[in-house]
C-alpha positions in Angstrom: -0.1 0.1 0.0 2.7 2.4 0.9 4.7 1.8 -2.4 1.6 2.8 -4.4 0.9 6.1 -2.5 4.7 7.3 -3.3 4.5 6.3 -6.9 1.4 8.3 -7.3 2.7 11.5 -5.2 5.7 11.4 -7.7 3.7 11.3 -10.7 1.4 14.3 -9.5 4.4 16.1 -9.0 6.1 15.4 -12.3 2.8 16.5 -14.3 2.5 19.6 -12.1 6.3 20.5 -13.1 5.7 19.8 -16.6 2.5 22.0 -16.9 4.4 24.8 -15.1 7.6 24.9 -17.4 5.4 25.1 -20.6 3.0 27.9 -19.6 5.7 30.2 -17.8 6.3 34.2 -19.2 9.2 36.1 -18.3 8.5 39.5 -16.7 9.4 43.0 -18.5 12.5 44.3 -16.9 13.1 47.4 -19.2 14.8 49.9 -17.3 14.5 53.8 -17.9 17.7 55.9 -17.8 18.3 57.8 -14.7 19.2 61.1 -16.5 17.8 62.4 -19.9 19.7 65.5 -21.7 16.8 67.6 -23.1 19.2 70.5 -24.5 22.7 71.7 -24.4 24.9 74.6 -25.6 28.3 73.1 -25.3 30.3 75.0 -28.3 31.8 78.3 -27.2 33.8 81.1 -29.0 37.4 82.0 -27.8 36.0 84.8 -25.4 35.0 84.1 -21.9 31.5 82.4 -22.3 28.7 80.7 -20.8 26.0 78.0 -21.8 23.7 75.5 -20.4 22.5 71.9 -20.3 19.1 71.0 -19.5 17.9 67.5 -18.3 15.4 65.4 -16.5 16.7 63.0 -13.6 15.1 60.4 -11.2 17.3 61.4 -8.5 19.8 64.3 -7.3 22.4 65.2 -10.2 26.1 66.3 -9.6 28.6 67.4 -12.4 32.4 67.5 -12.5 34.7 68.7 -15.3 38.1 67.5 -16.4 39.8 70.9 -17.0 40.1 74.0 -15.2 39.0 76.3 -17.9 35.6 74.8 -17.6 33.1 75.6 -14.7 30.0 73.5 -14.4 27.2 74.2 -11.5 23.9 72.4 -11.1 20.7 74.6 -10.9 17.4 72.9 -10.6 17.2 70.8 -14.1 19.8 73.0 -15.7 23.5 72.8 -15.6 25.2 76.3 -16.1 28.6 76.1 -17.9 31.2 78.9 -18.1 34.5 78.7 -20.1 37.5 80.9 -19.8 39.0 82.9 -22.7 41.1 80.8 -24.9 44.5 83.0 -25.6 45.7 80.3 -28.1 45.0 80.3 -31.7 44.2 76.5 -31.6 40.7 75.4 -30.4 40.4 73.0 -27.3 37.9 70.8 -25.8 37.1 69.2 -22.3 34.4 67.0 -20.7 31.7 67.4 -18.0 30.1 64.3 -16.5 27.1 64.3 -15.2 25.7 61.7 -12.5 22.5 60.6 -11.0 22.8 57.7 -8.6 24.7 55.0 -10.3 24.1 56.6 -13.9 26.4 58.8 -15.6 26.9 60.9 -18.8 29.9 62.5 -20.3 29.2 65.5 -22.3 32.1 67.5 -24.7 32.5 70.8 -24.5 34.5 72.6 -27.5 36.0 76.1 -27.5 37.1 77.9 -30.5 40.9 79.5 -31.1 41.3 83.1 -31.6 41.0 84.2 -35.0 43.4 87.4 -35.7 43.6 88.9 -39.2 45.6 92.0 -39.9 47.9 93.4 -42.5 51.2 91.8 -42.8 53.5 94.7 -41.9 56.6 94.3 -39.5 58.9 97.2 -40.4 57.9 100.8 -41.8 60.3 103.5 -42.9 59.5 106.8 -43.2 61.3 110.5 -43.6 61.1 113.1 -40.8 57.8 114.7 -41.8 54.6 114.0 -40.1 53.1 110.8 -41.1 50.1 108.4 -40.9 48.9 105.2 -42.1 45.8 102.8 -41.5 45.9 98.9 -41.7 43.5 96.2 -41.3 43.4 94.4 -37.7 40.5 92.4 -36.9 40.2 89.7 -34.0 37.5 87.7 -32.3 38.8 89.1 -29.1 39.5 92.6 -27.8 43.0 93.8 -29.4 45.2 96.1 -27.2 47.4 98.4 -29.2 50.4 100.2 -27.5 53.5 102.5 -28.6 56.6 102.6 -26.6 57.4 106.3 -27.8 55.6 109.8 -27.4 56.2 110.5 -30.9 54.4 107.3 -32.2 50.9 107.1 -31.9 48.5 104.0 -32.7 44.7 103.3 -32.3 42.2 100.8 -33.5 38.7 101.5 -34.4 36.2 99.3 -36.1 39.0 96.9 -37.4 41.0 99.7 -38.6 44.7 100.2 -36.9 46.0 103.8 -37.4 49.7 104.4 -37.1 51.0 108.0 -36.9 54.4 109.8 -36.4 55.1 113.1 -35.2 57.3 115.3 -37.3 61.1 114.6 -36.2 62.6 117.8 -35.3 66.1 116.5 -34.2 68.9 115.7 -36.6 69.3 112.1 -35.5 67.0 109.1 -36.8 64.9 107.4 -34.1 63.0 104.1 -34.0 59.5 103.4 -32.1 57.7 99.9 -31.8 53.8 99.5 -32.0 52.5 96.4 -30.3 49.3 94.7 -31.1 48.2 92.2 -28.5 45.3 89.9 -28.6 45.1 87.2 -25.7 48.6 85.8 -25.5 49.5 86.8 -29.2 51.4 89.8 -30.2 52.7 91.5 -33.1 55.4 94.3 -33.1 55.8 96.9 -35.8 58.9 98.6 -35.9 58.7 102.5 -37.2 62.3 103.8 -38.3 61.8 107.6 -38.6 64.7 109.5 -40.5 66.4 112.6 -39.0 65.4 116.1 -39.8 67.3 117.4 -42.8 68.5 120.8 -43.0 66.7 122.1 -46.3 70.0 123.7 -48.0 71.3 120.1 -47.9 69.3 119.4 -50.7 70.1 122.9 -52.5 73.5 122.8 -54.1 73.0 126.1 -56.4 71.0 128.9 -56.7 70.8 130.5 -60.0 68.7 133.5 -61.1 68.4 136.7 -63.0 69.9 140.1 -62.0 66.6 140.9 -60.0 66.4 140.9 -56.3 64.8 137.6 -54.9 63.9 135.9 -51.6 63.8 132.3 -51.0 62.3 130.6 -48.0 62.7 127.0 -46.7 60.9 125.5 -43.8 63.1 123.8 -40.9 60.7 122.8 -38.1 63.6 123.2 -35.2 64.9 125.3 -32.6 68.6 124.2 -33.6 71.0 127.3 -33.7 72.3 127.6 -37.3 75.2 129.7 -38.6 75.7 131.1 -41.8 78.8 132.5 -43.5 79.6 134.1 -46.9 82.0 136.6 -48.3 79.5 138.1 -50.8 78.0 141.3 -49.5 75.0 140.7 -51.9 74.3 137.3 -50.3 72.0 137.2 -47.1 70.9 134.4 -45.0 69.1 134.0 -41.7 67.0 131.4 -39.6 64.2 132.3 -37.6 60.7 131.0 -36.7 61.3 127.7 -38.3 62.3 129.5 -41.6 65.5 129.7 -43.4 65.6 132.9 -45.6 67.9 133.6 -48.3 68.0 137.0 -49.9 69.9 137.9 -53.0 70.4 141.4 -54.1 69.8 143.2 -57.3 72.7 142.7 -59.7 74.0 146.0 -60.9 77.6 144.9 -61.4 77.6 144.8 -65.2 78.5 141.1 -65.2 77.4 137.7 -64.1 78.4 136.8 -60.6 78.5 134.0 -58.1 79.2 133.7 -54.4 79.3 130.8 -51.8 77.2 130.6 -48.9 78.2 128.2 -45.9 76.3 126.9 -43.0 76.6 124.9 -40.1 74.5 123.3 -37.3 75.1 120.6 -34.4 77.9 119.1 -36.4 76.4 119.1 -39.7 77.9 121.9 -42.2 77.7 122.6 -46.0 77.5 125.2 -48.5 75.8 126.1 -51.8 76.6 128.6 -54.9 74.5 131.4 -55.6 74.7 132.6 -59.3 73.2 135.6 -60.7 73.3 136.7 -64.4 70.9 137.9 -67.2 71.9 136.5 -70.7 71.2 139.8 -72.7 73.1 141.8 -70.0 75.6 139.7 -68.8 76.4 137.0 -71.4 75.8 138.4 -74.6 78.1 140.5 -76.1 81.7 140.7 -77.6 84.0 137.7 -77.2 87.5 136.4 -78.4 87.0 133.0 -79.5 90.6 131.9 -78.6 92.2 128.5 -79.5 95.6 126.7 -80.1 96.3 126.0 -83.8 97.8 122.5 -83.5 100.0 123.0 -86.8 102.2 125.6 -84.8 101.0 125.3 -81.1 100.2 129.1 -81.1 97.2 130.9 -79.7 94.7 132.7 -81.8 91.4 134.1 -81.6 88.4 135.1 -83.8 86.4 138.1 -83.1 83.0 136.8 -81.8 79.5 137.8 -80.7 77.1 136.1 -78.5 73.7 137.1 -79.6 70.2 136.2 -78.9 67.1 136.5 -80.9 64.0 135.1 -78.8 64.8 131.7 -78.4 67.5 131.5 -81.0 71.1 131.8 -79.8 74.1 132.2 -82.2 77.6 133.0 -81.9 78.8 135.2 -85.0 82.2 135.2 -85.4 84.8 136.4 -88.3 87.4 134.2 -90.0 89.5 136.4 -92.3 87.1 138.5 -94.6 84.4 136.5 -93.9 81.4 136.3 -91.3 80.1 132.9 -90.2 77.5 132.3 -87.3 77.3 129.0 -85.4 73.9 128.1 -84.1 73.7 127.3 -80.2 71.6 125.9 -77.6 71.5 127.6 -74.4 70.7 126.1 -70.9 69.5 129.2 -68.9 69.6 126.8 -65.5 73.4 126.0 -65.8 74.7 129.1 -68.0 75.8 126.5 -70.4 75.8 126.7 -74.1 76.2 123.8 -76.6 77.6 123.7 -80.2 76.6 120.7 -82.1 78.5 119.1 -84.9 77.3 119.3 -88.5 76.0 122.8 -88.0 76.3 124.9 -91.0 78.0 128.1 -90.3 77.9 130.1 -93.6 79.7 130.8 -96.9 83.6 131.0 -96.6 84.7 132.4 -99.9 82.9 130.1 -102.4 82.8 127.0 -100.1 80.1 126.0 -97.6 81.7 126.2 -94.0 80.4 123.6 -91.6 81.4 122.8 -87.9 83.1 119.5 -87.7 84.6 117.7 -84.6 87.9 115.7 -84.6 88.5 112.4 -82.6 91.0 109.9 -82.4 90.2 106.2 -83.5 92.5 104.0 -81.3 92.0 100.9 -83.7 93.4 103.2 -86.8 95.6 105.0 -84.5 94.7 108.3 -86.4 92.5 111.5 -85.9 89.4 111.8 -88.2 87.0 114.7 -88.4 83.3 114.2 -88.8 80.4 116.1 -89.6 77.7 114.2 -88.0 75.2 115.9 -85.8 75.6 113.8 -82.6 79.0 114.7 -81.5 78.8 118.4 -79.5 80.8 120.1 -77.0 79.6 122.3 -73.9 81.0 125.8 -72.7 79.7 126.8 -69.2 80.2 130.5 -68.3 82.1 132.1 -65.4 83.1 135.5 -64.2 86.5 136.0 -62.3 88.6 138.7 -61.6 92.3 138.9 -62.0 94.7 141.9 -61.1 92.9 144.7 -62.8 90.7 142.7 -64.9 87.2 141.2 -64.8 87.0 138.1 -67.0 84.0 136.2 -68.5 84.9 133.1 -69.7 83.6 129.6 -71.1 85.9 126.5 -72.2 84.6 124.1 -74.7 84.5 120.6 -73.6 83.5 117.3 -74.8 79.8 117.0 -74.2 80.1 113.1 -74.4 77.4 112.5 -76.8 79.9 110.5 -79.1 81.3 107.1 -79.1 84.6 108.5 -79.3 86.2 111.3 -77.1 86.5 114.8 -79.0 89.8 116.0 -79.4 89.3 119.6 -81.2 86.4 121.7 -83.0 87.3 122.0 -86.9 85.7 124.6 -89.2 85.5 122.5 -92.4 85.0 123.5 -96.3 82.6 121.8 -98.6 82.2 122.7 -102.3 78.6 121.6 -102.0 75.8 121.3 -99.7 74.8 119.0 -98.0 78.1 118.1 -96.4 79.6 115.1 -97.7 83.1 113.2 -98.3 82.8 113.8 -101.9 82.2 117.6 -101.6 85.0 118.1 -98.9 87.7 120.8 -99.7 89.9 120.7 -96.6 89.6 122.3 -93.3 89.6 126.0 -92.9 90.9 126.0 -89.3 91.6 123.4 -86.7 90.7 124.8 -83.0 92.1 122.9 -80.0 91.0 124.0 -76.5 88.6 126.7 -77.6 87.7 129.5 -75.2 85.2 132.4 -75.3 86.5 135.1 -73.1 85.6 138.6 -72.7 88.2 140.9 -70.5 87.2 144.2 -69.1 89.2 146.7 -67.1 88.3 147.4 -63.7 87.6 150.8 -62.3 89.0 152.2 -59.4 85.4 151.8 -57.6 85.7 148.1 -58.3 83.3 148.0 -61.5 84.3 147.6 -64.8 84.5 149.6 -67.9 82.9 148.9 -71.2 86.3 148.6 -72.9 87.0 145.3 -74.3 90.7 144.5 -74.5 92.6 142.1 -76.9 93.1 138.7 -75.4 96.1 137.8 -73.9 97.8 134.6 -75.2 97.1 131.6 -73.0 99.6 129.0 -72.4 98.3 126.1 -74.0 99.8 122.6 -74.6 100.1 121.8 -78.5 98.5 118.5 -79.9 99.8 116.2 -81.9 99.5 116.8 -85.6 96.2 116.0 -87.1 96.6 112.8 -89.4 93.5 111.7 -91.5 93.4 108.9 -94.2 91.6 111.4 -96.4 94.1 113.6 -98.5 91.5 116.6 -98.8 92.2 116.9 -95.0 95.9 118.1 -95.8 94.5 121.1 -97.8 94.9 124.3 -95.6 93.4 126.8 -98.0 96.0 129.3 -96.8 94.0 129.6 -93.3 96.8 131.3 -91.3 96.5 134.3 -93.6 92.9 134.9 -92.5 93.5 135.0 -88.7 93.4 138.1 -86.4 96.3 137.9 -84.3 
């Protein structure tokens, strides 16, 4: 009987167990997060800024940061975030960690670097004058602009950097630095300003007509300036930041020149003052003196300098014939120019031309040319020697030709235009030609109108002129035509 009970009980338990396993359903164990982020502001510019994160949580929330430049605090269901200013060009990032119970949430914080744009300028060189210039300078952070010198000013308005320098009133150069600062970034601009230059340094000569005239030059300084001149007709002063030079009227009857020197704080210099009027002091009677290379002696042609409007000529006499050389006159330099190939007029039955002679090293000989390119210049000057007042101008090579010119040559041609086929030989060869006028000085220091004969000058006779053209050896009996 007992055995039968045990078997039935086991069967009941087994049946019950089989039934439970086949009908069991697992419970729903889905777990909701303890923290839910509902909004966030986590990207910041380079400047110090604030933002926030909003959340929902099932319990108390705490927050921590992994960088000192990030500050985060919880206020209700909001996390307030503050970032310090980023003083670097590069951006940076950090993390804040939000906890609620055992739940955590990591949120990235991103901050941009500085954006700094400016005109690429590092050195500025200026003269002594007052100066100002503007440049672009923009940044995402406040920009600081400073100068290390009182004479150098710098300011920044609406992204425009303005640098200005006062006039330098000293004779020494100076240097200043403008510094632009943004965060930890700086840019230095060096400004080099030249020294104050005395205005007469740029004036080497004053040339004017015979009228009285005053010249003024700005010199913004309180430096003491001293002037010195041996010419009573030149006056110079410095007062009220102005240099004044006054030239008296020229009643001397001749061109004149004088020297004015100056000195200030170790600097010194001088300039020449020339005063003349062409019609009064240059035009007139001269002796055209030269050396004849055939005998090494000095001769002259009677000559007259003339002006008719803008036309200048040198009229001269060769024996019984009157010739005229066309000139170009430079009023500023008191210089006349006589070009080659100029037609001078009729000499007997021939046509006379101004030719120039030159030495050809390849041929080892001297030739003549009627080309219009070569020319000679003559600059006028006046000086006094013993009891004579002398106005003179020596002809020199104007460096307009491939070869160095050695002399003038008045040449005869049988026909016009001048050519080798029509060449008849030279009328006169003239080495070291000089225009000269000598006037006797009166006891009062002036001069008389008397024009004296030229005193023979000491000259070095040149070598005999040689040419491959036989016609050049024809002298046309020129010696008999000279005024001695």
